[in-house]
N, CA, C and O atoms as a Tripos MOL2 file, in Angstrom:
@<TRIPOS>MOLECULE
protein
  236   235    59     0     0
PROTEIN
NO_CHARGES

@<TRIPOS>ATOM
      1 N          85.4420   60.5970   84.0830 N.3       1 MET1
      2 CA         86.4620   61.4540   84.9740 C.3       1 MET1
      3 C          85.2140   62.3850   85.4760 C.2       1 MET1
      4 O          84.3970   62.9570   84.7540 O.2       1 MET1
      5 N          85.2730   62.3850   86.7080 N.am      2 SER2
      6 CA         84.2880   63.2110   87.3810 C.3       2 SER2
      7 C          84.4010   64.7580   87.4430 C.2       2 SER2
      8 O          85.5590   65.0340   87.1270 O.2       2 SER2
      9 N          83.7670   65.7740   87.6870 N.am      3 LEU3
     10 CA         84.0370   66.7980   87.6470 C.3       3 LEU3
     11 C          85.1740   67.5100   88.4280 C.2       3 LEU3
     12 O          85.9130   68.4220   88.0550 O.2       3 LEU3
     13 N          85.1110   66.8000   89.6980 N.am      4 TYR4
     14 CA         86.2000   67.0130   91.0520 C.3       4 TYR4
     15 C          87.2640   66.6930   90.1860 C.2       4 TYR4
     16 O          87.9300   67.7170   90.0360 O.2       4 TYR4
     17 N          87.6940   65.8390   89.6030 N.am      5 ASP5
     18 CA         88.8280   65.3770   88.9890 C.3       5 ASP5
     19 C          89.4120   66.2390   87.8080 C.2       5 ASP5
     20 O          90.6020   66.4800   87.6030 O.2       5 ASP5
     21 N          88.3430   66.6460   87.0890 N.am      6 GLN6
     22 CA         88.7540   67.4770   86.1820 C.3       6 GLN6
     23 C          89.0720   68.7650   86.9050 C.2       6 GLN6
     24 O          90.2130   69.1540   86.6560 O.2       6 GLN6
     25 N          88.4490   69.4690   87.6560 N.am      7 LEU7
     26 CA         88.7060   70.4600   88.2540 C.3       7 LEU7
     27 C          90.0480   70.2770   89.2970 C.2       7 LEU7
     28 O          90.4520   71.3360   89.7770 O.2       7 LEU7
     29 N          90.6010   69.3380   89.5950 N.am      8 ARG8
     30 CA         91.6380   69.2370   90.3280 C.3       8 ARG8
     31 C          92.7900   69.0230   89.3180 C.2       8 ARG8
     32 O          93.8740   69.5950   89.4280 O.2       8 ARG8
     33 N          92.5260   68.2900   88.4760 N.am      9 HIS9
     34 CA         93.4960   68.1430   87.2920 C.3       9 HIS9
     35 C          93.9410   69.6220   86.6420 C.2       9 HIS9
     36 O          95.0860   69.8600   86.2600 O.2       9 HIS9
     37 N          92.9440   70.4720   86.5930 N.am     10 PHE10
     38 CA         93.0520   71.8960   86.0950 C.3      10 PHE10
     39 C          93.8810   72.9100   87.0200 C.2      10 PHE10
     40 O          94.6530   73.7220   86.5100 O.2      10 PHE10
     41 N          93.7210   72.8400   88.1470 N.am     11 ALA11
     42 CA         94.2700   73.4050   89.3710 C.3      11 ALA11
     43 C          95.7000   72.7000   89.3980 C.2      11 ALA11
     44 O          96.6150   73.5200   89.3190 O.2      11 ALA11
     45 N          96.0130   71.6700   89.4690 N.am     12 ASP12
     46 CA         97.3860   70.9960   89.6820 C.3      12 ASP12
     47 C          98.2310   71.6690   88.2530 C.2      12 ASP12
     48 O          99.4540   71.8080   88.2340 O.2      12 ASP12
     49 N          97.5390   71.9540   87.3750 N.am     13 SER13
     50 CA         98.4770   72.0530   85.9430 C.3      13 SER13
     51 C          98.3600   73.3330   85.5910 C.2      13 SER13
     52 O          99.2060   74.1770   85.8890 O.2      13 SER13
     53 N          97.3310   73.5720   84.9450 N.am     14 TYR14
     54 CA         97.1610   75.1550   84.3930 C.3      14 TYR14
     55 C          96.8170   76.2450   85.6570 C.2      14 TYR14
     56 O          96.9560   77.4630   85.5470 O.2      14 TYR14
     57 N          96.4800   75.7520   86.5150 N.am     15 GLY15
     58 CA         95.9900   76.7140   87.3820 C.3      15 GLY15
     59 C          97.4430   77.2500   88.2880 C.2      15 GLY15
     60 O          97.6950   78.3720   88.7280 O.2      15 GLY15
     61 N          98.1090   76.2010   88.3460 N.am     16 LEU16
     62 CA         99.5660   76.4830   88.8740 C.3      16 LEU16
     63 C         100.3750   77.6820   88.2040 C.2      16 LEU16
     64 O         100.9560   78.6320   88.7290 O.2      16 LEU16
     65 N         100.2260   77.3420   86.9490 N.am     17 VAL17
     66 CA        100.9490   77.8660   85.9870 C.3      17 VAL17
     67 C         100.4790   79.4890   86.0620 C.2      17 VAL17
     68 O         101.2540   80.4410   86.1590 O.2      17 VAL17
     69 N          99.1250   79.5480   85.9990 N.am     18 ALA18
     70 CA         98.6940   80.8160   85.6310 C.3      18 ALA18
     71 C          98.6390   81.8430   87.1250 C.2      18 ALA18
     72 O          98.4020   83.0500   87.0730 O.2      18 ALA18
     73 N          98.8770   81.1710   88.2660 N.am     19 LEU19
     74 CA         99.2770   81.4990   89.5470 C.3      19 LEU19
     75 C         100.6130   82.4100   89.5320 C.2      19 LEU19
     76 O         100.8390   83.6060   89.7170 O.2      19 LEU19
     77 N         101.3370   81.3440   89.2430 N.am     20 LEU20
     78 CA        102.9460   81.7800   88.8790 C.3      20 LEU20
     79 C         103.0110   82.5250   88.1490 C.2      20 LEU20
     80 O         103.5030   83.5550   88.6100 O.2      20 LEU20
     81 N         102.6800   82.5980   86.8470 N.am     21 LEU21
     82 CA        102.6070   83.7900   86.0680 C.3      21 LEU21
     83 C         102.2050   85.3920   86.6150 C.2      21 LEU21
     84 O         102.8370   86.4240   86.3880 O.2      21 LEU21
     85 N         101.0100   85.2370   87.3620 N.am     22 LEU22
     86 CA        100.6150   86.3770   88.0370 C.3      22 LEU22
     87 C         101.6110   86.9980   88.8500 C.2      22 LEU22
     88 O         102.1680   88.0930   88.7630 O.2      22 LEU22
     89 N         101.7280   85.9010   89.7920 N.am     23 PHE23
     90 CA        102.7620   86.5510   90.8320 C.3      23 PHE23
     91 C         104.0870   86.8970   90.6880 C.2      23 PHE23
     92 O         104.7100   87.4230   91.6110 O.2      23 PHE23
     93 N         104.7550   86.5620   89.2240 N.am     24 PHE24
     94 CA        105.6930   87.0300   88.6720 C.3      24 PHE24
     95 C         105.6600   88.2690   87.7500 C.2      24 PHE24
     96 O         106.5350   89.0450   87.3650 O.2      24 PHE24
     97 N         104.3180   88.1710   87.5350 N.am     25 GLY25
     98 CA        103.7400   89.9800   86.7910 C.3      25 GLY25
     99 C         103.8390   90.7230   87.7920 C.2      25 GLY25
    100 O         104.5680   91.6720   87.5020 O.2      25 GLY25
    101 N         103.4590   90.7810   88.8740 N.am     26 ILE26
    102 CA        103.0720   91.4230   89.6260 C.3      26 ILE26
    103 C         104.5540   91.9430   90.6370 C.2      26 ILE26
    104 O         104.7060   93.0460   91.1640 O.2      26 ILE26
    105 N         105.2350   91.1000   90.6650 N.am     27 CYS27
    106 CA        106.7330   91.3690   91.2680 C.3      27 CYS27
    107 C         107.3770   92.0540   90.4530 C.2      27 CYS27
    108 O         108.2300   92.8280   90.8880 O.2      27 CYS27
    109 N         107.1510   91.9530   89.1410 N.am     28 LEU28
    110 CA        107.9570   92.9320   87.9830 C.3      28 LEU28
    111 C         107.3750   94.2930   87.8040 C.2      28 LEU28
    112 O         108.0020   95.3050   87.4910 O.2      28 LEU28
    113 N         106.1550   94.1970   88.0300 N.am     29 TRP29
    114 CA        105.3780   95.5590   88.2670 C.3      29 TRP29
    115 C         105.6220   96.5910   89.4340 C.2      29 TRP29
    116 O         105.2710   97.7670   89.5330 O.2      29 TRP29
    117 N         106.3010   95.8160   90.2410 N.am     30 VAL30
    118 CA        106.2860   96.5610   91.4040 C.3      30 VAL30
    119 C         107.7360   96.9970   91.2630 C.2      30 VAL30
    120 O         107.8770   98.2040   91.4640 O.2      30 VAL30
    121 N         108.6790   96.4380   91.0170 N.am     31 PHE31
    122 CA        110.2010   96.2720   90.9850 C.3      31 PHE31
    123 C         110.4450   96.8530   89.9070 C.2      31 PHE31
    124 O         111.6650   96.9910   89.8270 O.2      31 PHE31
    125 N         109.7130   97.4480   88.6540 N.am     32 ARG32
    126 CA        110.0470   98.2790   87.3160 C.3      32 ARG32
    127 C         111.0230   99.4350   87.9200 C.2      32 ARG32
    128 O         111.0570   99.7630   89.1060 O.2      32 ARG32
    129 N         111.7830   99.9690   86.9060 N.am     33 PRO33
    130 CA        112.2570  101.4460   87.3410 C.3      33 PRO33
    131 C         111.8710  102.4330   87.4590 C.2      33 PRO33
    132 O         112.4570  103.4050   87.9350 O.2      33 PRO33
    133 N         110.2930  102.3360   86.8480 N.am     34 GLY34
    134 CA        109.6790  103.5000   86.6620 C.3      34 GLY34
    135 C         108.9030  103.9910   87.9920 C.2      34 GLY34
    136 O         108.3770  105.0860   88.1890 O.2      34 GLY34
    137 N         108.9770  102.9100   88.8180 N.am     35 ALA35
    138 CA        108.2090  102.7970   90.0240 C.3      35 ALA35
    139 C         108.9160  103.2200   91.2250 C.2      35 ALA35
    140 O         108.3380  103.0830   92.3030 O.2      35 ALA35
    141 N         109.9910  103.6730   91.1910 N.am     36 LYS36
    142 CA        110.9340  103.7790   92.6030 C.3      36 LYS36
    143 C         110.0200  104.8160   93.1090 C.2      36 LYS36
    144 O         109.2600  104.5280   94.0340 O.2      36 LYS36
    145 N         110.0170  106.2240   92.4930 N.am     37 GLN37
    146 CA        109.3520  107.5550   93.2890 C.3      37 GLN37
    147 C         108.0690  107.2250   93.8180 C.2      37 GLN37
    148 O         107.8300  107.5510   94.9810 O.2      37 GLN37
    149 N         106.9560  106.4550   92.9470 N.am     38 ARG38
    150 CA        105.8080  106.1830   93.4710 C.3      38 ARG38
    151 C         105.6690  105.4610   94.8260 C.2      38 ARG38
    152 O         104.8560  105.8070   95.6840 O.2      38 ARG38
    153 N         106.5290  104.4270   94.9510 N.am     39 ASN39
    154 CA        106.8140  103.4660   95.9160 C.3      39 ASN39
    155 C         107.2250  103.8670   97.2530 C.2      39 ASN39
    156 O         106.8340  103.4610   98.3470 O.2      39 ASN39
    157 N         108.0870  104.7390   96.9490 N.am     40 GLN40
    158 CA        108.7770  105.7680   97.9060 C.3      40 GLN40
    159 C         107.4810  106.7500   98.6300 C.2      40 GLN40
    160 O         107.2660  106.8280   99.8400 O.2      40 GLN40
    161 N         106.7020  107.4600   97.5280 N.am     41 GLU41
    162 CA        105.9470  108.0220   98.2540 C.3      41 GLU41
    163 C         105.0080  107.1600   98.9840 C.2      41 GLU41
    164 O         104.8370  107.3330  100.1900 O.2      41 GLU41
    165 N         104.4140  106.2790   98.3600 N.am     42 ALA42
    166 CA        103.5560  105.1520   99.2660 C.3      42 ALA42
    167 C         104.2330  104.6890  100.7810 C.2      42 ALA42
    168 O         103.5760  104.6330  101.8200 O.2      42 ALA42
    169 N         105.3960  104.4370  100.6860 N.am     43 ALA43
    170 CA        106.1070  104.2210  101.9490 C.3      43 ALA43
    171 C         106.1740  105.1690  103.0570 C.2      43 ALA43
    172 O         106.1230  104.7900  104.2270 O.2      43 ALA43
    173 N         106.3020  106.5780  102.6650 N.am     44 ARG44
    174 CA        106.3070  107.7580  103.4870 C.3      44 ARG44
    175 C         104.8200  108.1720  103.9080 C.2      44 ARG44
    176 O         104.6000  108.7870  104.9520 O.2      44 ARG44
    177 N         103.9390  107.8330  103.1200 N.am     45 SER45
    178 CA        102.4400  108.2800  103.0890 C.3      45 SER45
    179 C         102.1830  108.2800  104.7230 C.2      45 SER45
    180 O         101.8550  109.3400  105.2570 O.2      45 SER45
    181 N         102.3360  107.0790  105.5090 N.am     46 ILE46
    182 CA        101.8470  106.7710  106.7070 C.3      46 ILE46
    183 C         102.4370  108.0290  107.7400 C.2      46 ILE46
    184 O         101.7690  108.5830  108.6120 O.2      46 ILE46
    185 N         103.5810  108.2590  107.4620 N.am     47 PHE47
    186 CA        104.1470  109.3830  108.2340 C.3      47 PHE47
    187 C         103.6990  110.9050  108.0640 C.2      47 PHE47
    188 O         104.2610  111.7640  108.7440 O.2      47 PHE47
    189 N         102.6920  111.2470  107.1600 N.am     48 ASN48
    190 CA        102.4140  112.3990  106.8050 C.3      48 ASN48
    191 C         101.6520  113.2810  107.9070 C.2      48 ASN48
    192 O         101.7340  114.5090  107.8640 O.2      48 ASN48
    193 N         100.9100  112.6230  108.8950 N.am     49 ASP49
    194 CA        100.1860  113.3960  110.0000 C.3      49 ASP49
    195 C         101.5360  113.5510  111.0590 C.2      49 ASP49
    196 O         101.2830  114.2350  112.0500 O.2      49 ASP49
    197 N         102.6150  113.1310  110.9970 N.am     50 GLU50
    198 CA        103.5640  113.2300  112.1130 C.3      50 GLU50
    199 C         103.9950  114.7390  111.8290 C.2      50 GLU50
    200 O         104.7580  115.2120  112.6710 O.2      50 GLU50
    201 N         103.7440  115.2990  111.1120 N.am     51 ASP51
    202 CA        104.3060  116.6670  111.1380 C.3      51 ASP51
    203 C         103.6230  117.6610  111.6840 C.2      51 ASP51
    204 O         104.1350  118.6150  112.2700 O.2      51 ASP51
    205 N         102.3690  117.4630  111.5040 N.am     52 THR52
    206 CA        101.2400  118.4150  112.0750 C.3      52 THR52
    207 C         101.2930  118.2190  113.5630 C.2      52 THR52
    208 O         100.9570  119.1150  114.3370 O.2      52 THR52
    209 N         101.6990  117.0960  113.9390 N.am     53 GLY53
    210 CA        101.6480  116.6530  115.5510 C.3      53 GLY53
    211 C         100.3530  116.2560  116.0060 C.2      53 GLY53
    212 O         100.1880  116.1040  117.2160 O.2      53 GLY53
    213 N          99.2080  116.0240  115.0350 N.am     54 GLU54
    214 CA         97.8500  115.4740  115.3400 C.3      54 GLU54
    215 C          97.7430  114.3660  115.4220 C.2      54 GLU54
    216 O          98.2110  113.6160  114.5650 O.2      54 GLU54
    217 N          96.8720  113.7940  116.8400 N.am     55 ARG55
    218 CA         96.7530  112.5600  116.9320 C.3      55 ARG55
    219 C          95.3560  112.1660  116.6840 C.2      55 ARG55
    220 O          94.4580  112.9740  116.9210 O.2      55 ARG55
    221 N          95.0520  110.7880  116.1470 N.am     56 HIS56
    222 CA         93.6640  110.5150  115.6850 C.3      56 HIS56
    223 C          93.0170  109.3990  117.1080 C.2      56 HIS56
    224 O          91.9580  108.7840  116.9820 O.2      56 HIS56
    225 N          93.7370  109.3320  118.1780 N.am     57 ASP57
    226 CA         92.9890  108.5430  119.0650 C.3      57 ASP57
    227 C          92.1410  109.1620  120.1800 C.2      57 ASP57
    228 O          91.5760  108.5950  121.1160 O.2      57 ASP57
    229 N          92.1840  110.3970  119.8720 N.am     58 GLY58
    230 CA         91.2750  111.5270  120.7600 C.3      58 GLY58
    231 C          91.5820  112.1750  121.8790 C.2      58 GLY58
    232 O          90.8490  112.8540  122.5980 O.2      58 GLY58
    233 N          93.4310  111.7630  122.0490 N.am     59 LYS59
    234 CA         93.9570  112.4600  123.1170 C.3      59 LYS59
    235 C          94.6600  113.7690  122.7250 C.2      59 LYS59
    236 O          95.1700  114.4800  123.5910 O.2      59 LYS59
@<TRIPOS>BOND
     1     1     2 1
     2     2     3 1
     3     3     4 2
     4     3     5 am
     5     5     6 1
     6     6     7 1
     7     7     8 2
     8     7     9 am
     9     9    10 1
    10    10    11 1
    11    11    12 2
    12    11    13 am
    13    13    14 1
    14    14    15 1
    15    15    16 2
    16    15    17 am
    17    17    18 1
    18    18    19 1
    19    19    20 2
    20    19    21 am
    21    21    22 1
    22    22    23 1
    23    23    24 2
    24    23    25 am
    25    25    26 1
    26    26    27 1
    27    27    28 2
    28    27    29 am
    29    29    30 1
    30    30    31 1
    31    31    32 2
    32    31    33 am
    33    33    34 1
    34    34    35 1
    35    35    36 2
    36    35    37 am
    37    37    38 1
    38    38    39 1
    39    39    40 2
    40    39    41 am
    41    41    42 1
    42    42    43 1
    43    43    44 2
    44    43    45 am
    45    45    46 1
    46    46    47 1
    47    47    48 2
    48    47    49 am
    49    49    50 1
    50    50    51 1
    51    51    52 2
    52    51    53 am
    53    53    54 1
    54    54    55 1
    55    55    56 2
    56    55    57 am
    57    57    58 1
    58    58    59 1
    59    59    60 2
    60    59    61 am
    61    61    62 1
    62    62    63 1
    63    63    64 2
    64    63    65 am
    65    65    66 1
    66    66    67 1
    67    67    68 2
    68    67    69 am
    69    69    70 1
    70    70    71 1
    71    71    72 2
    72    71    73 am
    73    73    74 1
    74    74    75 1
    75    75    76 2
    76    75    77 am
    77    77    78 1
    78    78    79 1
    79    79    80 2
    80    79    81 am
    81    81    82 1
    82    82    83 1
    83    83    84 2
    84    83    85 am
    85    85    86 1
    86    86    87 1
    87    87    88 2
    88    87    89 am
    89    89    90 1
    90    90    91 1
    91    91    92 2
    92    91    93 am
    93    93    94 1
    94    94    95 1
    95    95    96 2
    96    95    97 am
    97    97    98 1
    98    98    99 1
    99    99   100 2
   100    99   101 am
   101   101   102 1
   102   102   103 1
   103   103   104 2
   104   103   105 am
   105   105   106 1
   106   106   107 1
   107   107   108 2
   108   107   109 am
   109   109   110 1
   110   110   111 1
   111   111   112 2
   112   111   113 am
   113   113   114 1
   114   114   115 1
   115   115   116 2
   116   115   117 am
   117   117   118 1
   118   118   119 1
   119   119   120 2
   120   119   121 am
   121   121   122 1
   122   122   123 1
   123   123   124 2
   124   123   125 am
   125   125   126 1
   126   126   127 1
   127   127   128 2
   128   127   129 am
   129   129   130 1
   130   130   131 1
   131   131   132 2
   132   131   133 am
   133   133   134 1
   134   134   135 1
   135   135   136 2
   136   135   137 am
   137   137   138 1
   138   138   139 1
   139   139   140 2
   140   139   141 am
   141   141   142 1
   142   142   143 1
   143   143   144 2
   144   143   145 am
   145   145   146 1
   146   146   147 1
   147   147   148 2
   148   147   149 am
   149   149   150 1
   150   150   151 1
   151   151   152 2
   152   151   153 am
   153   153   154 1
   154   154   155 1
   155   155   156 2
   156   155   157 am
   157   157   158 1
   158   158   159 1
   159   159   160 2
   160   159   161 am
   161   161   162 1
   162   162   163 1
   163   163   164 2
   164   163   165 am
   165   165   166 1
   166   166   167 1
   167   167   168 2
   168   167   169 am
   169   169   170 1
   170   170   171 1
   171   171   172 2
   172   171   173 am
   173   173   174 1
   174   174   175 1
   175   175   176 2
   176   175   177 am
   177   177   178 1
   178   178   179 1
   179   179   180 2
   180   179   181 am
   181   181   182 1
   182   182   183 1
   183   183   184 2
   184   183   185 am
   185   185   186 1
   186   186   187 1
   187   187   188 2
   188   187   189 am
   189   189   190 1
   190   190   191 1
   191   191   192 2
   192   191   193 am
   193   193   194 1
   194   194   195 1
   195   195   196 2
   196   195   197 am
   197   197   198 1
   198   198   199 1
   199   199   200 2
   200   199   201 am
   201   201   202 1
   202   202   203 1
   203   203   204 2
   204   203   205 am
   205   205   206 1
   206   206   207 1
   207   207   208 2
   208   207   209 am
   209   209   210 1
   210   210   211 1
   211   211   212 2
   212   211   213 am
   213   213   214 1
   214   214   215 1
   215   215   216 2
   216   215   217 am
   217   217   218 1
   218   218   219 1
   219   219   220 2
   220   219   221 am
   221   221   222 1
   222   222   223 1
   223   223   224 2
   224   223   225 am
   225   225   226 1
   226   226   227 1
   227   227   228 2
   228   227   229 am
   229   229   230 1
   230   230   231 1
   231   231   232 2
   232   231   233 am
   233   233   234 1
   234   234   235 1
   235   235   236 2
@<TRIPOS>SUBSTRUCTURE
     1 MET1         2 RESIDUE 1 A MET
     2 SER2         6 RESIDUE 1 A SER
     3 LEU3        10 RESIDUE 1 A LEU
     4 TYR4        14 RESIDUE 1 A TYR
     5 ASP5        18 RESIDUE 1 A ASP
     6 GLN6        22 RESIDUE 1 A GLN
     7 LEU7        26 RESIDUE 1 A LEU
     8 ARG8        30 RESIDUE 1 A ARG
     9 HIS9        34 RESIDUE 1 A HIS
    10 PHE10       38 RESIDUE 1 A PHE
    11 ALA11       42 RESIDUE 1 A ALA
    12 ASP12       46 RESIDUE 1 A ASP
    13 SER13       50 RESIDUE 1 A SER
    14 TYR14       54 RESIDUE 1 A TYR
    15 GLY15       58 RESIDUE 1 A GLY
    16 LEU16       62 RESIDUE 1 A LEU
    17 VAL17       66 RESIDUE 1 A VAL
    18 ALA18       70 RESIDUE 1 A ALA
    19 LEU19       74 RESIDUE 1 A LEU
    20 LEU20       78 RESIDUE 1 A LEU
    21 LEU21       82 RESIDUE 1 A LEU
    22 LEU22       86 RESIDUE 1 A LEU
    23 PHE23       90 RESIDUE 1 A PHE
    24 PHE24       94 RESIDUE 1 A PHE
    25 GLY25       98 RESIDUE 1 A GLY
    26 ILE26      102 RESIDUE 1 A ILE
    27 CYS27      106 RESIDUE 1 A CYS
    28 LEU28      110 RESIDUE 1 A LEU
    29 TRP29      114 RESIDUE 1 A TRP
    30 VAL30      118 RESIDUE 1 A VAL
    31 PHE31      122 RESIDUE 1 A PHE
    32 ARG32      126 RESIDUE 1 A ARG
    33 PRO33      130 RESIDUE 1 A PRO
    34 GLY34      134 RESIDUE 1 A GLY
    35 ALA35      138 RESIDUE 1 A ALA
    36 LYS36      142 RESIDUE 1 A LYS
    37 GLN37      146 RESIDUE 1 A GLN
    38 ARG38      150 RESIDUE 1 A ARG
    39 ASN39      154 RESIDUE 1 A ASN
    40 GLN40      158 RESIDUE 1 A GLN
    41 GLU41      162 RESIDUE 1 A GLU
    42 ALA42      166 RESIDUE 1 A ALA
    43 ALA43      170 RESIDUE 1 A ALA
    44 ARG44      174 RESIDUE 1 A ARG
    45 SER45      178 RESIDUE 1 A SER
    46 ILE46      182 RESIDUE 1 A ILE
    47 PHE47      186 RESIDUE 1 A PHE
    48 ASN48      190 RESIDUE 1 A ASN
    49 ASP49      194 RESIDUE 1 A ASP
    50 GLU50      198 RESIDUE 1 A GLU
    51 ASP51      202 RESIDUE 1 A ASP
    52 THR52      206 RESIDUE 1 A THR
    53 GLY53      210 RESIDUE 1 A GLY
    54 GLU54      214 RESIDUE 1 A GLU
    55 ARG55      218 RESIDUE 1 A ARG
    56 HIS56      222 RESIDUE 1 A HIS
    57 ASP57      226 RESIDUE 1 A ASP
    58 GLY58      230 RESIDUE 1 A GLY
    59 LYS59      234 RESIDUE 1 A LYS
């Protein structure tokens, strides 16, 4: 069996399982109960400069 075939077999089986576990782990990490406040702060952080009326485009 060639190296290509071995790598393809790995990616088709174990690599897929590893990526699925990583995806679900990240989803669980984001939606865990203790992360709600931090996620809300991150969502509002893009609006921090609107309170001061500053513009960053030079006008």
